[in-house]
C-alpha positions as CSV (number, residue, x, y, z in Angstrom):
1,M,0.3,-0.2,0.1
2,A,1.8,3.1,-1.4
3,G,1.4,7.0,-0.4
4,K,2.1,9.2,2.8
5,Y,0.3,9.0,6.2
6,L,-0.4,10.6,9.2
7,I,-0.6,9.4,12.6
8,R,-2.3,11.8,15.8
9,T,-1.8,10.2,18.9
10,F,-4.0,10.9,22.2
11,G,-3.1,9.8,25.7
12,C,-0.1,7.8,27.7
13,Q,2.9,6.2,27.2
14,M,1.3,3.2,26.2
15,N,-1.0,4.8,23.0
16,E,2.7,6.3,22.1
17,H,4.0,3.1,21.9
18,D,1.2,1.6,20.0
19,S,1.8,4.6,17.5
20,E,5.3,3.6,17.3
21,R,4.1,0.1,16.0
22,L,1.5,1.2,13.8
23,A,4.2,3.4,12.1
24,G,6.2,0.5,11.8
25,L,3.2,-1.0,10.3
26,L,2.3,1.2,7.4
27,E,5.9,1.5,6.2
28,A,6.4,-2.3,6.4
29,D,3.4,-1.8,4.2
30,G,5.1,0.5,2.0
31,M,4.2,3.8,3.2
32,E,6.3,7.1,4.6
33,A,5.2,9.7,6.8
34,T,4.3,12.8,6.5
35,D,3.0,15.7,9.3
36,D,1.0,17.1,6.3
37,V,-2.7,16.3,6.4
38,E,-3.4,17.7,2.8
39,Q,-0.5,15.6,1.5
40,A,-1.5,12.0,3.8
41,D,-3.3,9.0,1.9
42,V,-3.7,7.6,5.3
43,V,-4.8,9.7,8.5
44,L,-4.7,7.2,11.6
45,L,-5.9,8.9,15.3
46,N,-4.8,7.0,17.7
47,T,-7.2,7.7,20.8
48,C,-7.4,7.7,24.5
49,C,-10.3,7.8,27.0
50,I,-9.4,8.8,30.1
51,R,-10.8,12.6,30.6
52,E,-13.8,13.8,28.8
53,N,-11.7,15.7,26.5
54,A,-10.1,12.9,24.6
55,D,-13.6,12.5,23.3
56,N,-13.8,16.3,22.2
57,K,-10.8,16.4,20.5
58,L,-11.4,12.6,18.8
59,Y,-14.6,14.1,17.2
60,G,-13.5,17.9,16.4
61,N,-10.3,16.5,14.5
62,L,-12.5,14.2,12.6
63,G,-14.4,17.0,11.9
64,H,-11.8,18.8,10.6
65,L,-10.5,15.8,8.5
66,K,-14.1,15.3,7.1
67,S,-13.6,18.9,5.5
68,V,-10.0,17.8,4.3
69,K,-11.6,14.0,2.4
70,D,-14.3,16.0,0.7
71,R,-11.8,17.6,-1.5
72,R,-9.7,14.8,-1.4
73,P,-12.4,11.6,-1.2
74,G,-9.2,8.9,-1.1
75,M,-8.1,9.6,1.4
76,Q,-8.4,6.9,4.3
77,I,-9.5,8.1,7.6
78,A,-8.9,5.1,10.3
79,V,-9.7,5.7,14.4
80,G,-7.9,2.9,17.4
81,G,-7.0,3.0,20.7
82,C,-8.9,2.8,23.8
83,L,-11.6,5.2,23.0
84,A,-12.0,2.7,19.9
85,Q,-12.5,0.1,21.8
86,K,-14.9,2.1,24.2
87,D,-17.4,3.8,21.6
88,Q,-17.1,1.0,18.9
89,G,-20.0,1.2,16.1
90,L,-20.8,4.9,17.7
91,V,-17.7,6.0,16.2
92,Q,-18.8,5.4,12.2
93,Q,-22.4,6.5,13.0
94,R,-20.8,10.0,14.5
95,A,-18.7,10.2,11.9
96,P,-19.9,7.9,8.7
97,Y,-17.0,8.6,6.7
98,V,-14.2,6.8,9.0
99,D,-12.7,4.0,7.0
100,A,-11.3,1.6,9.4
101,V,-12.3,1.4,13.4
102,F,-9.9,-1.1,15.8
103,G,-9.0,-1.5,19.3
104,T,-6.5,-2.1,21.6
105,H,-6.1,-5.5,21.2
106,N,-5.1,-5.5,17.4
107,V,-3.3,-2.8,16.9
108,G,-1.6,-5.7,14.1
109,S,-4.7,-5.4,12.2
110,A,-4.5,-1.8,11.3
111,A,-3.1,-2.1,7.6
112,E,-4.8,-5.2,6.5
113,L,-8.0,-3.2,7.8
114,L,-7.4,0.0,5.6
115,R,-7.0,-2.2,2.6
116,R,-10.7,-4.1,3.1
117,A,-11.8,-0.6,3.4
118,R,-10.4,0.4,0.0
119,A,-12.4,-2.4,-1.5
120,E,-15.4,-3.5,0.6
121,G,-16.1,0.5,2.8
122,P,-15.9,0.9,6.3
123,V,-14.9,-1.5,8.2
124,M,-14.7,-2.5,12.1
125,E,-12.7,-4.7,13.9
126,I,-12.9,-4.4,18.1
127,L,-11.3,-7.5,20.0
128,E,-12.0,-8.9,23.7
129,A,-8.7,-9.8,25.2
130,T,-8.9,-12.2,27.9
131,A,-6.0,-12.9,30.7
132,E,-5.3,-16.3,28.8
133,D,-5.0,-14.1,25.0
134,A,-1.2,-15.0,24.7
135,A,-1.0,-12.8,21.3
136,A,-2.5,-9.5,22.9
137,F,1.3,-8.2,22.7
138,P,2.2,-6.7,19.5
139,S,5.6,-7.3,20.8
140,A,6.2,-9.1,17.3
141,L,5.2,-5.7,15.0
142,P,7.6,-3.5,13.3
143,V,9.1,-0.3,15.5
144,R,8.7,3.1,14.2
145,R,10.8,4.9,16.7
146,D,10.8,9.6,16.2
147,V,14.2,8.6,18.9
148,P,16.8,6.4,18.2
149,Y,18.4,6.6,21.9
150,S,15.0,6.0,24.2
151,A,12.1,3.4,23.8
152,W,9.0,2.0,25.4
153,V,9.2,-1.7,26.5
154,T,5.5,-2.9,27.5
155,I,6.0,-5.2,30.3
156,Q,1.9,-5.7,30.5
157,I,-0.8,-4.7,29.5
158,G,-4.6,-4.7,31.1
159,C,-5.5,-3.7,34.9
160,D,-7.8,-6.1,37.6
161,N,-7.9,-2.8,39.9
162,S,-11.5,-1.5,40.5
163,C,-10.9,2.5,40.4
164,A,-14.2,3.7,40.6
165,F,-12.5,7.0,38.4
166,C,-11.1,5.2,35.3
167,I,-11.9,2.7,32.2
168,V,-8.7,1.3,31.7
169,P,-10.0,-2.2,32.5
170,S,-12.8,-1.6,30.0
171,V,-10.7,-0.8,27.4
172,R,-7.9,-2.4,28.1
173,G,-9.0,-5.8,29.8
174,P,-7.5,-7.8,32.9
175,E,-4.1,-8.2,33.7
176,I,-1.1,-9.8,31.4
177,S,2.1,-10.2,31.7
178,R,4.6,-10.9,28.8
179,P,7.6,-14.0,29.6
180,F,10.1,-12.3,32.1
181,D,12.9,-13.6,29.0
182,E,11.0,-12.0,26.3
183,L,11.4,-8.6,27.6
184,V,14.9,-9.0,28.8
185,G,15.5,-10.2,25.1
186,E,14.1,-6.8,23.6
187,V,16.3,-5.0,25.5
188,E,19.2,-6.9,24.7
189,R,18.3,-5.7,21.5
190,L,17.1,-2.2,21.9
191,A,20.6,-1.8,23.6
192,G,22.6,-3.6,20.6
193,D,21.0,-0.9,18.3
194,G,21.9,2.0,20.0
195,V,19.4,3.0,22.7
196,T,20.7,3.6,26.2
197,E,17.1,4.4,27.7
198,I,14.2,2.4,28.5
199,T,10.5,3.0,30.1
200,L,9.3,0.1,31.0
201,L,4.9,0.4,30.6
202,G,2.3,-1.2,32.3
203,Q,-1.3,-0.1,34.0
204,N,0.1,-1.0,37.5
205,V,3.9,-2.2,36.9
206,N,4.1,-3.0,40.5
207,S,2.3,-6.0,40.0
208,Y,3.8,-7.2,36.9
209,G,4.0,-10.9,36.5
210,R,1.3,-11.8,39.3
211,D,-0.2,-13.5,36.8
212,L,3.0,-15.5,36.1
213,T,3.8,-16.5,39.6
214,R,2.9,-15.8,43.2
215,R,5.7,-17.0,44.6
216,R,7.6,-13.7,44.5
217,P,7.7,-9.9,43.5
218,L,8.5,-10.4,39.8
219,F,8.6,-6.7,38.6
220,A,11.8,-6.4,41.4
221,E,13.6,-8.9,39.5
222,L,13.3,-7.6,35.8
223,L,14.4,-3.7,36.9
224,R,17.6,-5.8,38.0
225,A,17.7,-7.4,34.9
226,V,17.4,-4.9,32.6
227,G,19.4,-2.4,34.3
228,A,22.3,-5.1,34.1
229,V,21.5,-5.2,30.3
230,D,25.1,-3.5,28.6
231,G,24.7,-0.4,27.1
232,I,21.8,0.6,28.7
233,R,22.4,3.6,31.5
234,R,19.0,4.3,32.4
235,V,15.7,2.5,33.4
236,R,12.3,3.7,34.0
237,F,9.3,2.7,34.6
238,T,5.3,4.2,34.7
239,S,2.8,3.8,36.2
240,P,2.7,2.0,39.5
241,H,-0.1,1.9,41.9
242,P,0.8,2.6,45.8
243,K,-1.1,-0.4,46.7
244,D,1.5,-3.3,45.1
245,L,4.6,-1.0,46.3
246,R,6.8,-3.8,47.7
247,P,10.0,-3.5,49.9
248,E,11.7,-5.5,47.1
249,T,11.1,-2.9,44.5
250,I,12.7,-0.2,46.8
251,A,15.4,-2.4,47.1
252,A,16.1,-2.6,43.1
253,M,15.5,1.2,43.0
254,A,18.1,2.1,45.6
255,E,20.6,-0.5,44.7
256,V,20.8,-0.8,40.5
257,E,22.5,2.3,39.5
258,T,20.8,2.6,36.1
259,V,17.0,2.2,37.5
260,C,16.1,6.1,37.7
261,R,16.2,7.8,41.2
262,H,12.3,8.6,40.6
263,L,9.5,7.4,41.5
264,H,5.6,8.3,39.9
265,Y,3.6,7.5,43.0
266,P,0.0,8.5,42.7
267,L,-1.8,9.6,45.6
268,Q,-5.4,10.8,43.9
269,S,-6.7,12.0,47.0
270,G,-5.7,12.7,50.7
271,S,-9.1,11.7,52.3
272,D,-9.0,8.9,53.3
273,R,-13.4,8.8,52.8
274,V,-13.0,9.9,49.1
275,L,-9.9,7.2,48.8
276,K,-12.2,4.0,50.2
277,A,-15.0,5.5,47.5
278,M,-12.9,5.7,44.9
279,H,-11.3,1.7,45.6
280,R,-7.9,2.7,46.0
281,G,-6.4,-0.1,48.9
282,Y,-4.9,2.5,50.6
283,T,-5.3,5.5,53.5
284,A,-3.3,8.6,53.4
285,E,-1.3,7.4,56.6
286,R,0.3,4.1,54.6
287,Y,0.6,6.1,51.0
288,L,2.9,8.4,53.3
289,R,4.9,5.9,55.5
290,Q,5.7,4.0,52.0
291,L,6.8,7.3,50.6
292,A,9.0,8.0,53.9
293,A,10.7,4.5,53.4
294,A,11.0,5.2,49.7
295,R,12.9,8.4,50.5
296,A,15.2,6.6,53.2
297,A,16.4,4.1,51.2
298,I,16.7,5.6,47.7
299,A,19.5,8.8,47.7
300,D,17.8,11.7,46.0
301,L,14.8,10.2,45.0
302,A,12.5,12.1,42.8
303,V,8.6,11.8,43.0
304,T,5.7,12.9,41.1
305,T,2.0,12.2,41.1
306,D,-1.3,12.5,40.1
307,I,-4.4,13.9,41.6
308,I,-7.7,14.2,41.4
309,V,-10.3,17.6,42.4
310,G,-13.9,17.1,42.9
311,F,-14.6,13.8,42.9
312,P,-17.9,13.3,43.8
313,G,-18.7,13.7,47.3
314,E,-15.5,15.6,47.7
315,T,-16.3,17.6,51.3
316,D,-14.0,20.7,51.5
317,D,-12.7,18.8,54.6
318,D,-11.8,16.2,52.0
319,F,-9.9,18.4,50.5
320,E,-7.9,20.4,53.1
321,R,-7.0,16.6,53.4
322,T,-5.7,16.7,49.8
323,L,-3.8,19.4,50.5
324,E,-2.6,18.6,53.5
325,V,-0.9,15.3,52.3
326,A,0.1,17.3,49.3
327,A,2.1,19.3,51.7
328,A,3.8,16.8,53.5
329,A,5.5,14.8,50.4
330,Q,6.9,17.6,49.7
331,Y,6.4,16.3,45.3
332,D,8.5,17.7,42.9
333,S,6.2,18.0,40.2
334,A,2.4,16.6,40.3
335,Y,-0.1,15.8,37.4
336,T,-3.4,17.4,38.6
337,F,-7.2,17.0,37.1
338,I,-10.2,17.9,37.5
339,F,-12.7,15.1,37.9
340,S,-14.4,13.7,34.3
341,P,-17.2,11.3,34.4
342,R,-16.1,8.3,32.5
343,P,-19.1,6.5,31.4
344,G,-19.0,2.8,32.4
345,T,-17.5,3.7,35.7
346,E,-18.6,3.7,39.0
347,A,-18.0,7.6,39.6
348,A,-20.1,8.6,36.4
349,G,-22.7,7.1,38.4
350,M,-22.6,9.6,41.0
351,T,-24.6,12.1,39.5
352,D,-26.0,13.3,42.7
353,R,-22.4,13.9,44.3
354,F,-21.0,16.0,41.2
355,V,-18.7,18.7,42.7
356,P,-20.0,22.4,41.4
357,A,-17.4,23.3,38.8
358,D,-16.9,26.2,40.3
359,V,-15.7,24.1,43.2
360,T,-13.2,22.0,41.6
361,A,-11.8,25.2,40.1
362,E,-11.5,27.1,43.0
363,R,-9.7,23.7,44.9
364,F,-7.5,22.9,41.3
365,E,-5.9,26.6,41.7
366,R,-5.0,26.3,45.0
367,L,-3.5,23.2,44.8
368,R,-1.4,24.4,42.1
369,V,-0.1,26.7,44.3
370,V,0.7,23.9,47.2
371,I,2.4,21.6,44.2
372,E,4.6,24.3,42.8
373,R,5.8,25.6,46.2
374,S,6.8,22.4,46.8
375,A,8.2,22.1,42.9
376,L,10.0,25.2,43.7
377,A,11.9,25.0,46.6
378,K,13.1,21.1,45.0
379,H,14.5,23.0,42.0
380,E,16.1,25.6,44.0
381,A,18.3,23.1,46.3
382,R,19.9,21.7,43.0
383,V,21.1,24.8,41.7
384,G,24.7,24.4,41.9
385,R,25.0,20.5,41.3
386,T,25.9,19.3,38.1
387,E,23.2,17.3,36.8
388,H,23.7,14.3,33.7
389,V,21.7,15.0,31.0
390,L,20.5,13.2,28.1
391,V,20.6,16.1,25.0
392,E,16.8,15.8,23.9
393,G,17.7,18.3,21.1
394,P,17.8,21.6,20.8
395,S,14.4,23.9,22.2
396,K,11.3,25.0,20.1
397,R,10.9,28.5,21.5
398,N,15.2,29.5,21.2
399,P,17.5,27.0,18.8
400,D,20.2,28.2,21.2
401,V,19.2,26.4,23.9
402,T,19.5,22.8,24.1
403,T,16.9,21.1,26.0
404,G,17.7,17.2,27.8
405,R,16.1,15.3,31.3
406,T,18.4,14.1,34.4
407,G,17.7,10.8,35.7
408,Q,15.2,12.1,37.8
409,S,12.9,13.4,34.6
410,K,13.9,17.3,35.5
411,L,13.8,19.8,32.0
412,V,17.2,21.3,32.2
413,H,17.9,24.3,29.3
414,F,21.3,25.2,28.5
415,P,22.6,27.8,26.0
416,S,25.1,25.8,23.8
417,T,27.3,27.6,20.8
418,V,27.5,23.9,19.1
419,A,24.3,21.2,20.2
420,P,25.1,18.4,21.7
421,A,24.0,15.7,19.4
422,R,20.6,14.2,20.6
423,G,21.0,10.9,22.6
424,S,24.0,11.9,24.0
425,Y,25.0,12.4,27.8
426,A,25.9,16.2,29.0
427,E,26.9,16.9,32.5
428,V,25.4,20.4,32.8
429,R,26.1,22.9,36.1
430,V,22.5,24.3,37.7
431,T,22.7,27.9,37.7
432,G,18.7,28.4,38.2
433,A,15.5,27.3,38.7
434,A,11.6,27.6,38.2
435,P,8.7,25.3,38.9
436,H,8.7,23.3,35.7
437,H,12.6,23.2,34.9
438,L,16.2,23.8,35.6
439,T,18.6,26.3,33.5
440,G,22.1,25.4,33.2
441,E,25.1,25.8,32.3
442,L,26.8,22.9,30.0
443,L,30.4,21.6,31.1
444,A,31.2,18.2,29.2
445,V,29.4,15.6,26.7
446,T,29.7,12.7,26.8
447,A,29.3,10.8,23.1
448,P,26.4,9.0,21.6
449,P,26.4,5.2,22.7
450,R,29.3,3.4,21.0
451,H,31.7,6.1,22.2
452,K,32.0,6.4,25.4
453,T,34.7,9.6,25.1
454,R,33.8,12.8,28.0
455,I,34.5,15.7,25.2
456,P,35.2,19.0,27.5
457,V,33.0,21.3,26.6
458,A,36.0,24.0,25.7
459,A,36.0,21.4,22.0
460,I,33.0,21.3,21.1
């Protein structure tokens, strides 16, 4: 299938990784990428359904694409991912000009569905995954990564939790873990291709392997195994669940040099009453106790979180508890969200307890102040330190400024007369701090993979 394709991705890293595989499939089928929708023969929207604005984004994009397709009838439109899994036939009902719809469990069918649609007309294929479905992982599919030095590795799909606000179990199915040796082998191949940073992906990585064996905590062993792969310099993971964070995982983070000193530790609420209604499986006291244990064991640990404001029934007192826990936790940063009811979830049915929009907006702003205060304090404490930064490239706003990330996933901006190569590692002295980034001066650069020479900045 010759021609050009464009993929737009909405959602989390899991969606981004699926899009890499979709791009690999289309290129294996003879297509090439384009950023111009007017040149695209195929436009594929890979969707998310975690929040309400995901629906708005999809159908807003589809509305724009209709005018393009009216001018270019040969262009094909495909919709895949979580929202397609949830809405199924509703996608083509609301947008009958969509050529192909597929879900979260048949990414590998995308190219074939587009071929069928060209011959037969609009098609839809939505599959349901089961815990016995070993074929649920598209791990054997070709991948087109945007960067050569960093890669995602899916270790698990699905979720066995029952959080009242979350639709992921409905669209991703039950937890299924990939075999341990298969994962280590994939990381070894990636390292052989020059990848130095990997991110392990799962809906609840802490429970990885629970469906394979209950004899031991496999996630800690996985961290140690992939962290020992020659050529891998950084190992990240997302997302963990506080109720499943094990001492063995904390020990692995503390002892394995390549595992980044960054823990994403979703709180969601600081109120025990709200946490119970959410079915989160922990209390605020337990959460803070585990966080203290992690910080005591892991030197220089950065901690980020997710917090929902305005969960149905949240009172002023409940929200004050959230502010108290957020202040005590001293987060480096946080993803904060106003509650969005998702059809099919328990919380969506709590309409009599929805919090008024003006109340949630006011609470959201108060929480932002608390988070940014601790984030700024954490960043100011790093001024004067030398950070090891993985170079991402020139700043979009200023080509004379290079950006990169530390092992704690902190964004660093630093001026450079000659920008270090993407994928190289730079030593940067921190000279300034803001709530969402650091600034610094370049000291030296470690060349990209296979070249370990330290290059003084004067020689750049």
